[in-house]
SEDREN-525045 format. One record per residue: x, z, y of N, C-alpha, C in turn. Coordinates in steps of 0.001 Angstrom, whole numbers, plus 524288, in hexadecimal, padded with zeros to 5 digits. Example, Ala and Ser with C-alpha at 12.3 -4.5 7.8 and 13.67 -1.06 7.14 Angstrom:
BEGIN
8338681E787E9C68300C81E787EE6C8339081E787F31C
8323281BA87F7368356681BE47FBDC8326481EBE8001E
This chain:
BEGIN
E7D6F45FE09F8F9E803C45AB19F9AAE81EE458899FF6C
E7EA545BF6A0369E809345A66A079EE865E45C06A0A52
E891E45FC5A07D9E8C84461C2A0935E921F45F01A05CF
E901E45C63A0256E95A84570C9FFD0E93E145357A03B6
E8EF045183A0536E8ED544BF8A0B36E916044E02A0F2D
E8FA945327A10B4E92374563CA1718E9914454DBA1545
E9AE245715A10C3EA0174564EA10A2EA33F452ACA10C2
E9F0D44D05A0D8AEA17644774A0EB9EA166446A7A146C
E9CAB44746A15E0E9D0C44506A1B34EA26A4469AA1E42
EA1AF44C67A1D4DEA72A44DE4A21E4EAD3144BE1A20E4
EAD944499AA1C8EEB22444728A1B36EB2AF440A9A1CF7
EADF243E96A1F25EAE1B439E9A2076EAA35438D0A252B
EACAE43C79A291BEA97143E7AA2D15EA84143853A31C7
EAAF1434D5A309AEA96F43042A3556EA60642CC1A3087
EA2E942E76A2D5DEA0C042A10A293CE9B1D42D16A2AFF
E971142902A2DB0E910042AC6A2BA3E8F74429EEA26E8
E90A5426A9A247EE901D422D0A1E8CE92DE423F3A1D5E
E94AA42861A184CE9A56426B4A1565E99684254DA0FEE
E9C5041FEEA1080E9CA041C79A0C1EE9FAF41F64A0763
E9FD441D44A0231EA19C41F3E9FE3BEA7F541EB69FEA2
EAB2B41A4CA008EEAE82418CCA00F2EAEC3413D2A032F
EB39841481A082CEB32041003A0BE8EB96340DB8A0B91
EBB0040A63A0D5DEC0D5407FCA0D22EC38540B6FA12E4
EC90040ABCA114BEC94D40ED5A17A5ECE5040AC8A198F
ECFB440856A1E2EED2DE40650A20C9ED4A540762A22DA
EDB0440889A22ECEDE2F40B34A2900EE281408D2A2889
EE399403DFA255DEE92E40239A2633EE8603FC5EA2A0B
EEAFF3F853A2666EEBE43F38FA28D2EE79A3EF07A24F1
EE1EE3F16CA248BEDE7E3EE1AA2356EDE6D3E78CA262F
EDCDA3E94DA2BC4EDA093E68EA3071EE0863E326A2F54
EE4FD3E503A30E1EE8063E248A3050EEA6A3DD83A2D77
EE9C13DDD6A28CFEEAC93DCC2A24B7EE6C73D8EEA22A1
EE0613D97FA24C3EDDAB3D57DA2310EDD9C3D17DA28E1
EDE203D38BA2DF1EE0293CF86A31A0EE47F3CBA0A2F1C
EE87F3CD89A2C3EEEBFD3CA54A2B73EE96B3C734A26F7
EE7DA3C84EA2491EE5A53C381A20B5EE2023BEADA2345
EDF443C18DA26AFEDB663BCE8A298FEDF293B993A2DED
EE1F33BAF3A318BEE5983B9E5A32D3EE8FC3B461A3028
EEB9D3B532A2B7EEEE453B1B6A28BEEEBB33AEF2A2443
EE6923AF2CA2441EE21F3ACF1A218FEE3FB3AE33A1C3A
EE6CB3B144A19ECEE5EE3B27EA1546EE1E33B890A125B
EDD4F3B737A120BEDAE53B9EFA10ECED7363B8CFA0AFC
ED92A3B4F4A0894ED7993B4B6A0396EDAB03B682A000D
EDBB53B3FB9FA58EDEA03B7699F65DEE63B3B5949F5EA
EE6C23B2B89FB47EED423B2E39FBE7EEE473B4859FEAE
EF26D3B896A0135EF36A3BBD8A047BEF7173BF6AA0320
EFA433C1A3A073CEFD453C519A0534EFBB63C93EA0461
EF6F03CCB7A066BEF57B3D120A0632EF3473D258A005D
EF0673CDA09FD88EEF9D3CFE19F823EF59E3CF779F566
EF9313CD0C9F53EEFEAA3CEAC9F303F01273D4D39F568
F008E3D47C9F91EF01F13DAD89FB85EFEA93DEAB9F869
EF92F3DE959F8E5EF5333E2EE9F6A5EF4293E36B9F06E
EF7893DEDC9EE56EF99A3DF829E8DAEFD753E2769E6FF
F02153E2AE9EB51F04F23E4B49EA67F04FD3E9BC9EC3D
F01783EC389F140F03553F0E89F2EBEFDA23F44B9ECC9
EF9E33F1C29EB36EF82B3F4AF9E71FEFC0D3F6159E374
EFF163F2039E140F02BE3F2989DC2AF06113F6F59DD8E
F06DC3F7619E2F2F0C5E3FA329E30BF09303FF949E4C4
F04B7401579E5E3F01BB404C79E731F0124408229E01D
EFF08405C19DDA3EFEAD405969D8FAF0349407EE9D644
F0682404859D6B7F09F0404259D17BF09B4401E09CDBF
F06923FC2A9CEBCF05853F7BB9CB08F08753F3CB9CBB4
F0A0F3F0F89C757F0F843EB4B9CA3FF0DAB3E70B9CBEA
F06183E6369C9F8F05FA3E2789CBA5EFEF93E0F89CDEF
EFDC43E0EC9D0F9EF7C53E2669D43FEF63E3DC509D649
EF1643DBFE9D48AEEE703D6569D4A1EE9AC3D5959D950
EE7BF3D5AC9DC39EE40F3D4DA9DF7FEDFA53D3149E0D0
EDABC3D60C9DE0AED6163D31A9DE1CED1E63D3939E163
ECC583D0C39E268ECA2B3D16B9E47BEC6303D4BB9E59C
EC69B3D79C9DFC1EC36A3DCA09DF92EC6FF3DFE19DB78
EC40C3E46D9DAC2EC5463E86C9D4D8EC2C83E4E29CFFC
EBF793E29A9D166EBC383E1069CCB6EBDCB3DDAE9C93D
EC05C3D9159CC7DEC4693D44B9CB1DECA223D8149CA21
ECB633D9C99CAC9ED0853DCF89C94DECEA73DDBB9C43F
EC9E53E0809C346ECAFC3E3A39BCE9EC8553DE849B9DD
EC5283DA049BC37EC40C3D60A9B7FDECA363D2A29B65F
ECC523D1789BB29ED2043CF2D9B928ED3DB3D2139B593
ED65E3D5CE9B648EDA403DBB19B435ED74A3DAFB9AE2C
ED3E43DAA29ADBCED0AC3DBBF9A82AED0BE3D5C19A55E
ECFB13D1B69A85CED0093CB189A54CED61D3CB7F9A535
EDAB03CDF09A711EDF9F3CC399A676EE2583CFAA9A1A9
EDFDE3D5A89A200EDF733D91499E2AEDDF43D6EF997CD
EDBD43D2D699957ED9733CEE6992CBED39E3D02C990AA
ED1933D25599396ECC553D4209928CEC7B13D02A99336
EC61D3CF5898EB2EC1C63C94D98DD6EBDA33CB8D98C84
EB98E3C74998DBEEB4D23C79298C19EB4D83CA529859B
EB1113CF1F985D2EAF613D15E98047EB1D93D56297FF0
EB6D13D652982E4EBA013DC189810DEB6043DFC59843A
EB8803E47B98206EB86A3E75B9840CEBB033EB8098848
EB9EA3EEF398C78EBD3F3EE7699108EB9D43F5BD9920C
EBEA63FA6598FA0EBBD63FE109911CEBD224002E99699
EB80D4033B99851EB9EA402F299EE6EB589409A099EAE
EB38B40B139A32EEB19140FB69A457EAB1240E6A9A712
EA98C413799A4C4EA380412B79A794EA2CE413229AE0B
EA5B4417839B01BEA56E416D39B2E2EA9EA4149D9B7CB
EA82D4111D9BA28EAB4B40CBC9BB3DEA6D6409779BFF4
EA8534059A9C37BEA5C7402C79C747EA55B3FD879C391
EA2153FCE49C2DEEA08E3F80D9C110EA4323F40F9C01F
EA8023F2BA9C48CEA88C3EEA59C3CDEAE563EEA69BFAA
EAF053F2EC9BC35EB2EF3F42E9B898EB2123F3439B2F3
EABC23F1D29B43AEAA943F12D9AF63EA8383EA749B00C
EA8463E9679B509EA5BA3E3519B764EAA583DF3F9B4FB
EADFF3E2789B781EB45B3DE769B42BEB49D3DD9A9AF44
EB3F93E3279AC82EB3F53DF089A610EAFBF3DC2A9A431
EAAD93DCEF9A6ABEA6C13D9769A5A1EA7663D3FF9A73B
EAB343D3129AA23EACB73CCF99AD60EAF043C9879A930
EB2583CE829A715EB5913CA979A17AEB1FC3CA8799B6D
EAD4A3CBD199C22EA8473CD159985AEABD33D08A99273
EADB33D43E99784EB10E3D94099195EAC553DCEB9914E
EAC903E0B698EC4EA8363E4AB98DE5EAB453E88999159
EA7EA3ECF0994D0EAB643F13C99626EA90E3F47E99138
EAC0B3F81899144EAADF3FEE098F0EEAAFC4014A99197
EA77D405779923BEA5DB40A2F99784EA69640D349944A
EAB674112F99548EAEB7415BA9938AEACD441B5A998D6
EADE941EAA993E0EAAEB424A39981AEB06E4255A99CCD
EAD9C427BD99E55EB2FF429699A345EB4104306A9A250
EB8AB4305C9A44DEB9B1435699A54AEB9E0438AE9A9BA
EB72343E159A90DEB59A43FFA9ACABEB79E441B29B3B9
EBD95441C69B09FEC307444DB9B42EEC47F43EA09B893
EC463439C49B517EC3BE435CC9B9ABEC092432939B91E
EBCD3432A89B5ECEB87B42ED79B870EBA94429D29B552
EBD5E429679B3AFEBEBE424189B1C7EBEF04244B9AB1D
EC20841EB99A97BEC01841E679A26CEC27C4244299FDB
EC0DF4249199BAEEC0B242A22999FAEC66242881994E7
ECA1442BBB9947DECCAA429E699094EC9F742B9698AA6
EC6DD42E3598A93EC67B42FFC986E9EC0D442C12984C0
EBD0342AC8987E8EBA154269E985BAEBC444207F983A2
EC10941F4A98869EC48241B949861DEC66541BE89807E
EC8604206897FB1ECAB1420FA979A0EC7104213B976F3
EC0A34231E97749EBEA4424C2973E5EBBE941D16972C0
EBA8841B0697706EB85641758973BBEBB9D4126C97362
EC1B84131897270EC4764104696F8CEC6FF411DD9696A
EC57541718969E3EC59F4195896390EC20D4174C9613E
EBBC5416AD963B5EB884415F4960FCEB83740F7295FF0
EB99040BDE96309EB8664081296383EBED1404E5962FE
EC25C4060096557EC6C2401B9963AEEC95F4001295FC5
ECA043FD1195E7FECDCF3F9F795ACFED27C3F76E95CB4
ED5683F6A195CB0EDB313F4DE95C6DEDC963F09495787
EDC273EC6195945EDD0D3E86695565EE1C63E6C1955C8
EE4573E25295231EE90F3E00C95095EEBEB3DE21955A7
EE79C3DB679592BEE9823D8B595D28EEBFA3DB42960C2
EEA7E3E2479615FEEEAF3E4DA963CEEE8C03E752968E0
EE37A3E3449680CEE12F3E73F96B6AEDC413EA2F96988
ED9953EBF196D28ED59E3F0C996B7BECED53EDE996AD0
ECB913EE66966C9EC7FE3EBF2968DEEC3D33F003964D6
EBE583F05B96795EB9263F2B4964CFEB9A63F30A96180
EB9663F7C195D48EB8623F47F95730EB2C33F3F0955FA
EAFD23F4F995980EAB1C3F550957BBEA85C3EE3D95970
EAA6D3ED6495F77EA8543E6FC95F63EAD013E29896181
EB1213E39795F7CEB5173E0A096088EB83B3DF6196492
EB4973E1D49676BEB7433DFCE96C36EBB4F3E38396F27
EBFBA3DE0896FD2EC3E23E17E972A5EC3FC3E5EA977EF
EC51D3EA3A975DDEC7FB3ED1897C2EECB6B3EC1E97F59
ECAC63E9059822CECF0E3E772984CCED1A93EA1498AC4
ECD0A3ECE698BFFECF263EDC99919AECD4C3F365991DB
ED0C13F73C99589ECD503FD8F995A5ECE1F3FC4499C86
EC8A23FDEE99FC4EC86B3FD6B9A521EC833403F09A764
ECC14406C09A6F1EC93240C2B9A8E6EC98D40B589AEAE
EC56440DA49B272EC45540EC29B7BCEC54B413E89B9CB
EC8DE4125A9BE7EECA844178F9C03BEC6F8419E59C602
EC4B341DCF9C260EBE3D41CED9C69CEBEFA420589CC05
EBDEA41DB69D152EBE1A421D39D5A4EC47F421E89D7F6
EC70141FFB9D3E7ECCE041ED89D4EFECFB94233D9D229
ECA9A426239CF49ECF0F42B679CB79ED119427AF9C743
ED6114289E9C6D3ED834426799C073ED6F6428459BACB
ED633425259B7C7ED2B4426FD9B437ED9244280A9AF68
ED776429849AA25EDD3742BD39A856EDF134275B9A666
EE1F9423AE9AA7CEE33141DDF9A6D2EE81341E7D9A2F4
EEA0D4223A9A2B5EEF264234199F97EED15422679999A
EE7F14256499A26EE63C4272C993F0EE4FF4204C9925F
EE08741E53995D6EDE8E41A12993D0EE30B4162299522
EE6DF4171F99644EEAEF41276996D7EEDE2412F79910E
EEE114182E98E2CEF05F4174C988FEEEC70416DD9842C
EE634416AA985ECEE25E414D497FE2EE2C040F4D9829C
EE2AF40D0198664EE1D84073498561EE704403D998507
EED2040758984ABEEFC94060098307EEF4B4051297D40
EED6A4097797B95EED1740A88975D0EEA454061A972AC
EE6EB403F497525EE14F40141973E2EE36A3FA919758B
EE7CE3FA77979C1EE90D3F53897A91EE4C63F46E97DCC
EE1853F64C9800AEDDEA3F3D49850DEDF953F50298AEB
EDEF33EFED98D11EE1FC3EF8399163EDED23F2AB9947D
EE14C3F6ED99897EDF833FAD699C98EE0C33F7BA9A227
EDC323F7B39A56FEDB043F6259A9B0ED9333F9759ACEB
EDD2B3FA659B07FED86A400659B4B8ED6B73FED99B919
ED10A3FFB59B969ECD363FEA79BDCFECF26404A99C022
ED269401DB9C4EFED2B9406929C881ED225403AC9CE82
ECCA0401789CBE8ECBDD3FE4E9D276ECACF4048B9D68A
EC970407E59D52CEC7ED40DAD9D93DECCF440FE59D97A
ECFCA40EBD9D899ED672412E39D74EED9BA412239DB2B
ED99140E539DEB9EDFB240DCC9E0C7EE121412CB9E209
EE62E414999E2F8EE88D418F59E4E6EE79241DFD9E04C
EE71841B7A9DC9AEE57A421719D700EE9EA420299D379
EEB89425369D278EF088425EA9CE71EED4C4287A9CB97
EF1DF4282D9C56EEF02342C499C205EF54942BD99BEEE
EF726431C89BDB5EFD514332C9BD06F00D5430429C15D
EFE8B42DF19C656F01DF42BF29C841F021F426019C8AC
F01634235A9C595EFF5941E019C4C4EFACA41BE49C758
EFBE2417FE9C9E2EF65F4157A9CBCFEF3F7413FE9C760
EED3D4152E9C97CEE96C412BC9C537EEA2340DAC9C4AC
EE9E0409AC9C18BEE8E8405209C043EECAF401C19BE6F
EF0EC4069B9BDB0EF73B4039B9BC2AEF7954063D9B6B8
EF416407C39B392EF465409119AFB0EF374405AF9A9D8
EEFA2403929ABE6EEEA43FF169A8D5EF0773FAC99AA4A
EEED53F6BA9A736EF1873F0CD9A685EF0253EEB79ACDB
EEC263F0C19ADB6EE9143EDFE9B375EE6283F16F9B624
EE6B83F1859BAB9EE4773F5B49BCD2EE12D3F0799C22C
EDCCF3F34F9C40DED90D3F16E9C811ED8733F3C89CC6C
ED8553F3609D228ED53B3F5D99D6E8ED2683F4B49D8C3
ECE933F48F9DC55ECB7E3F29B9E0A7ECB903F6B09E4BF
ECAEB3F0839E8C0ECB103F3179ED55EC5093F10E9F0F4
EC3133F29C9ED8BEBD303F2B59F0ABEBC283F6959F5FD
EB8BF3F4919F974EB81B3F8069FDE5EB8923FC689FD1B
EB70B3FEED9F7F0EB57E405009F852EB9B4407C29F4F8
EC005404D79F48EEC22F4071C9F057EC5884095E9F5BD
ECAB140B2F9F27BECDF540FB09F4E4ED05040C549FAE7
ED2394079E9F7C0ED3EA402D99FDDBED0353FE829FA5B
ECFB03FAB49FE88ECBFB3F7469FD3EECF1D3F3B8A021A
ECD953ED9E9FE28ECF4A3E95F9FFCDEC8EE3E5B4A0082
EC5523E89BA01AEEC05E3E4B6A02C4EBEE13E6649FCA3
EC1693E1B49F934EBFE43E0C19F57EEC64E3DED99F225
EC6083E2A59ED2EECB9E3DEFA9EA99ECC5C3E4669E6BA
ECFE73E2129E2FEED1743E4CC9E034ED7433E2839DDED
ED96B3E5A69DB5DEDF0F3E5C19D7FEEE0623E3D49D1D5
EE1EA3E3139D0BEEE4393E3B79CB2EEEAAA3E4779CA20
EEDCF3E8F59C834EF14D3EB1C9C7F6EF42E3EB709C40A
EF7EE3EB859C273EF9A63EB1B9BCA3EFF633EBB39BCF2
F02063EC0F9B901F07DB3EC579B938F0AE23E85A9B3CD
F05D43E3229B276F088A3DFCA9AFBAF07E33DB2B9B2E9
F0B323D9E89B210F0CE13D3CD9B548F091F3D0A09B299
F08A83D0089AF7DF05FB3C9849AC49F00543CB8A9AD8F
EFF1C3D0479AD18EF98E3D1E59AFEFEF78C3D0C79B503
EFC5E3D2269B787EFBAD3D1E59BDE1EFC603CB389BEF6
EFFF13C8EE9BD0FEFE063C3DC9BD10EF8353C1919BB4A
EF7AA3C16E9B6F0EF2BD3C0CF9B4BEEEE653C2369B9B3
EEF423C6E99BA0AEEAAF3C8529BF33EE8FC3C3D89C3B8
EEE083C51D9C5C4EEF2F3C08A9CAD1EED113BAE69C7E9
EEF643B9189C72FEEE073B3959C40CEE6A53B40F9C23E
EE51D3B6889BEADEDFE13B8289BE78EDC403B6729C3FD
EDE9D3BBAF9C740EDC363BBD89CBA5EDB543B77E9D024
EDE683B53A9CE26EDFB93B0969D177EDD2C3AC5C9D165
ED8133AC179CE67ED6663A6799CD1EED9C63A3BA9C857
EDD643A7C79C733EE1103A52E9C1C5EE4633A0629C397
EE64D39F689C975EE79439B339CA9EEEE0639B519C92B
EEE79396C39C73CEF61A395849C63AEF6E3395089CC83
EFCEA397509CC14EFFE2395A89D1FCF00EB38FED9D0EC
EFE3A38D139D6F6F012A389779D876EFF953897A9DE4F
F04973843E9E194F02143851C9E6B1EFD45381E19E6F3
EFBA137E829E4FFEF74537C459E56BEF25937A6F9E246
EF42337A959DCB4EF07037B1C9D88DEEDD237F609D82A
EE91137E689D5EEEE4D1381B49D44DEE3AF381079CE0E
EE810385089CD2AEE7963846D9C4D6EE70C389789C3B8
EE1CD38B039C0C8EE1983906C9BDCCEE14E3909E9B808
EE3F5394ED9B5F2EE29E394449AFDBEE0B1398559ACF9
EDCDC39A709AEF1ED90C39D999AC93ED5E539DA39B2EF
ECDAE3A0899AEFEECC083A19C9B329ECE943A5CE9B51C
ECF6E3A6599BC6FED0153AA969BE66ECC383AC519C169
ECD233B1419C574ECA633B3669C7CEECD2B3B4689CF3F
EC7BE3B3A99D2D8ECAA53B3959D7ADEC92D3B96E9D92E
ECD733BAE69D734ECD673BF979D8C5ED2073C3549DCBE
ED43D3BEE39DDBEED8B93C0F79E13CED84F3C2749E6B6
EDA0B3C7209E89FED8013CA969ECAEED7E73C6A29F1A0
ED6203C6889F5A8ED7A43C31B9F953ED9F53C76F9FD91
EDE023C384A0186EE1F13C5C4A02CEEDEDD3CA78A08A7
EDAF63C863A0A2AEDA2C3CC05A0DC7ED70F3D1AEA0BBA
ED44C3D213A0689ED4653D66DA0424EDA353D959A02EA
EDC7E3D72FA022AEE2353DA0F9FFD0EE6573DB61A05C0
EE1163D84BA0964EE6473DBECA0DAFEE4B93DF7DA0F9D
EDD4F3E182A0E9FEDB403E655A0FC3EDEA13E921A0B54
EE04E3E91EA0669EE1CF3EBFDA03C2EE6913ED21A0408
EEB5B3EB00A0513EEF473EB90A0921EEE763F043A0C58
EEBFF3F08BA1094EEBD03F3B1A1582EE8C03F7F3A10FD
EE60D3F8ACA0DB1EE4CB3FC06A0A38EE9083FF4AA0738
EEAF13FD54A063FEF0DB3FE4AA0139EF30C402BCA0613
EF3953FEF7A0A87EF7AB402F1A0EA0EF557407BCA0F62
EF060407CAA102BEEEB340E90A1063EEB8C410CFA0CA5
EEDD640F89A0808EE9D441289A0362EEC3B41791A03DD
EF0F0417AEA035CEF22C41EFBA03E5EEF7842343A06A6
EEE8441FC1A0BB6EEC0142252A1065EE485421BCA0C91
EE26E41E75A0B15EDDED41DF6A08C3EDDFD423D7A0486
EDFD3421A1A00D5EE245427819FC43EE28942C5F9FD30
EE4C042DFFA01A2EE547431C6A03F4EE200433DDA067D
EDDDC430AEA0A05ED8FB4329CA0CDAED4FD433B3A07A3
ED4744303DA03E8ED216430AB9FE84ED19D4376F9FC49
ED6E0436859FBA9ED7C443C879F96DED704440589FD50
ED7B044169A015EED6CA444F5A0510ED0534463EA04B7
ECCBF440E8A0421EC771441C0A0328EC7564450E9FFEC
EC955441FF9FB8BEC772444F49F63FEC84B44B159F61E
ECCE344DDB9F7C2ECCE3453AA9F808EC9D0455C69FC6A
EC70D45263A006EEC329454C0A025FEBF30455EC9FF24
EBBB2452DB9FD0FEB8D0452179F69FEBBDD4565A9F413
EBE494568B9F2ADEC0A5458F99EEF3EC0BF45FD59F026
EC10B461959F58BEC16F467499F602EBC1D467509F890
EB89E464D19F933EB452465499FB05EAF39466AF9F4F3
EAE7E463629F200EAE02462BB9ED3FEAFC84664B9E9DC
EB53A46AB29EA0DEB44546E339E755EB2CD471F99EA7C
EB2B14720C9EDEAEAF554776B9F0A0EA9F04778B9F1CE
EA732472609EE6AEA0F9471E19EE30EA044474269EA07
EA386473BA9E38CEA227472909DF82E9FFD46E0F9DDBF
EA398468EC9DEFAEA13D465549DF0CEA648461729DC00
EA4D545FB19D77BEA9FC45D679D512EAB86456809D5D5
EAE8D457699D863EB1A7453239DAEEEB4D844FA69D7BE
EB65F44B789D653EB9DA448DD9D1FFEBFAA447579D4D5
EC34A447FB9D28AEC76F447FA9D525ECB29445B09CFF7
ECFC04441A9D425ED27C442229CFC5ED41A443529CB0B
ED514440179C5CFED4F7443A89C15BEDC1D444599C1BD
EDF174481C9BD6FEE3CC449749BBD3EE521447079BC39
EEB55446B59BEBCEEF70442D29BFFEEEDCD43F009C124
EE96C43F269C56EEE8AC4398E9C733EE91E439F09CE71
EEA0A437879CFD1EE95A436989D75CEE3C0431A59D768
EDFEF432A59D9DDEDBBA42F8A9DA02EDC4E42E049E100
ED8F842A229E0C2ED8E6428D69E5A6ED4B34294E9E897
ECFD142DF69E56CECC6842EC19E69FEC7E7429549E8C6
EC8524257E9E795EC5BA422369E7FDEC05D4232D9EA62
EBCD4425F59E755EB807426F29E839EB88F42EA99E634
EB5FD430FC9E951EB62B436A29E893EB157437FB9E470
EB16743C969E2ADEAC2F43C269DE37EAA89441579DD25
EA602442979DD07EA3CF448739DC8CEA024449029D8ED
E9F6344DEA9D51FE9D4244C0B9D0FFE9796450E89D0F0
E934D44E699CE81E8FAB4531C9D054E8D2D4530C9CAF7
E8A364575B9CB19E899A45AA29C539E85D54579A9C239
E8083454819C5ACE7C50452A89C43EE7D8244D859C700
E79EC448689C16DE78A5445149C342E73C7445049C8D9
E72054479F9C965E6D75448109CCACE70E944A929D12F
E738D44DF89D111E759144EB89D4EBE7AC444D439D880
E7D8C447E89D62EE805C444719D735E7C234415F9D9D4
E765E43F2C9D911E733343C069D91BE719443D519DD9C
E6F1A441ED9E0B3E6D19443409E456E7376443799E945
E778A445209E6F5E7B53446269EB78E7DAD43F279ED0C
E7D6C43AD99E804E7C5F435F99EA4AE7943432F19EE99
E7389434979ED97E6FFA434059F120E6F77435149F525
E703243B259F50CE72A143F3B9FB13E769243EA89FDB1
E7B7D43C829FBE8E802A43B919FF36E7E4A433EEA0029
E7D8F431C19FE5CE7C7442C27A0099E78A942AECA0471
E73A342F9FA044CE6EB642F4AA08C5E72914321DA0BFF
E765B434A4A0B67E78E8437C5A12D5E7E3A43622A1254
E7E7E42F33A1392E831942E5FA1562E890143012A1348
E8930430E1A0C57E8DD8430F7A0A0FE8D9042D11A05DC
E9066428ACA0479E8EA54268B9FFCFE920A429489FB86
E8E77429A79F64DE90D942ABC9F2DDE8F2A427689EEA3
E91304281A9EA8CE907E423829E6B6E9027427F89E22D
E8C4F424489DD23E8E3B426A59D8F1E927E4247A9D53D
E943C425AA9D149E984A423C09CDF6E95F341DB59CB50
E970141AD09C9EFE94F4414B19C9A1E90ED416199C477
E8D86413979C4A4E8BAD414409BFB6E8EAC411E39B9CF
E8E4D4155C9B70BE9134413999B102E90F140D2F9B033
E941140BE39AE30E9464405779AFFBE91C14043F9A813
E90F5406D99A4CFE8D8B404049A172E883E406999A255
E866540A2E9A60AE8074409639A7C0E7DF34052D9AAF2
E81DF400949AC10E80233FC009B01EE7CE83F8CE9ABB9
E79B13F66E9AD3EE783F3F2F69A850E7B4E3EE469A571
E7FD53ECC29ACD9E83113E8A19A7DFE87A43EA569A593
E88463EFBA9A445E8AAD3F1A39A048E8A3A3F65099C24
E83E43F62A99A52E80B83F900999E2E80F93F8FC9932D
E83823F46399108E85583F25D98B26E8A603F48298A5F
E8EE63F5EC98EA2E92FC3F61198BC8E94A13FAEB98A03
E977B3FB11986D9E994F4010198315E9B1E4049698722
E99A440989985E2E9B7E40F9398783E9B6441231985B9
E9EC341551985A8E9CA641B5B9847FE996341E10983EB
E9AB2423DE9859CE96B9426979869EE96184283B98C11
E99AC4269D98F30E9ACD426D29950AE980B42CA599805
E9B4142EF1993FEE982C4341C99438E9A0B4386699A65
E9F394369699BCCEA1E2437989A096EA12E434069A504
EA0674300E9A2D4E9E6E42B309A720E9A9B42D0F9A95D
E959E42E2F9A6BEE904E42E359A8ECE912F433A59AC02
E93AF439759A9ACE93BC43D0B9ADF2E956C43AE29B26F
E99764389F9B3CCE9CE4435F29B725E97F04324F9BB67
E95784312C9B6E7E909042C2E9BA9AE8E7142FD69BEF4
E8B29435989B9FAE871B4379E9BC57E87DB43B049C09C
E8FA743D7E9C2B7E8E3A442BF9C424E92BA441E79C8E0
E95DB43BEF9C9D6E975C43ADA9CDA0E9691438A09D2B6
E982C439969D78AE9792436719DD65E9B6D4349A9DF7F
E9C15431CD9E14EEA06D42F549E461E9E2B4315B9EA24
EA208433499EDF4EA1584348E9F241EA4DE432109F57B
EA35C432D59FADCEA87A42E9C9FDD0EADE742FC29FE32
EB19D42B909FE4DEB4BB42B339FCABEB9E0428EBA00D2
EB89942703A04D2EBC3F4248BA07B1EBD6B426D2A0B5E
EC0D142398A0DB7EC63A42797A1048EC4824259FA15E6
EC03E4230AA18AFEC3ED42318A1E39EC0D24270AA23A5
EBF0E42945A20DCEBC2C42DDCA2430EBE6E432B6A2486
EC0C24355CA1F02EC13A439A3A1D87EC32043BF1A2204
EC3C4441FDA21FEEC575446A4A25C8ECAAA4471BA22F2
ECE7B44958A2533ED32444A76A2498ED34244F59A22DB
């Protein structure tokens, strides 16, 4: 274990306590924040919000982008706009951060946790196919229902784990066939591409997170992207308290949400977007260092799937046994190197223990064998 820790420390020579992932600021972040303060535009009105949305849309290739206060709010709003209602089933994956399931639950819908693909870490195409082959029934209204429970299967939410794209083309084929809304949880995958197309742009909508630990950060923030003008208009309306435009009157035509990103957060995002290519270059450089080291030491290291370009948000190594994994986690975290296991599988949490799942064979293996290692880019050697 010492040889792994010593190598990681050699990559971050200026850090005594190496974090898992830290923000990287090398652009105009201070200038743009100062401009917000000097102009008094620090809340949800200001030029940086619109500019940040435009920058995200242009970078990802989406036609529309709507900034929100965090990635969870973006997913919640996207699911609601997609028509998810109380009692519906929403298909997602067991290997994900809890926010994915929470956003589904905010609508009183039922998450269904499916198995993962070992190569991508995301939703298994065969698991999705198997579930729908067993339970799905398309009715005369054109929608798909669970033949056993009668619940509408209204949406599918695959998540691009650690920035590695899922097999989104196959998932899209399946959801299109069953007329199930496809909402991509691309929270971790800004800068990731599948066959040259950016994650988040395959489904009806995609969402991103800009939390402090993401590839770029706005402190707290999220984004909905879509190519559908009507969905974009609904998203903007719903996330700004459903207030109808008027110079002075306060008229709201539905229950909306105060989810609009503040200008001061968007200012940080604009500066971060300007240096995103530098961040992605540094992260890929770090990954190549890791790849060469672990290959020479016969330790499995997770690389981007075929035909994908990953942002390598969090680098991941694979241990042969859960005991070996646990020993490494304890030793590394006690010796100045932050590492972490993958999330607890969502249906193992008490709040989701009664939800439907399949056998989760691969998800359980992923949970027991993989560890995230430091993946920031501020102190990496050249």
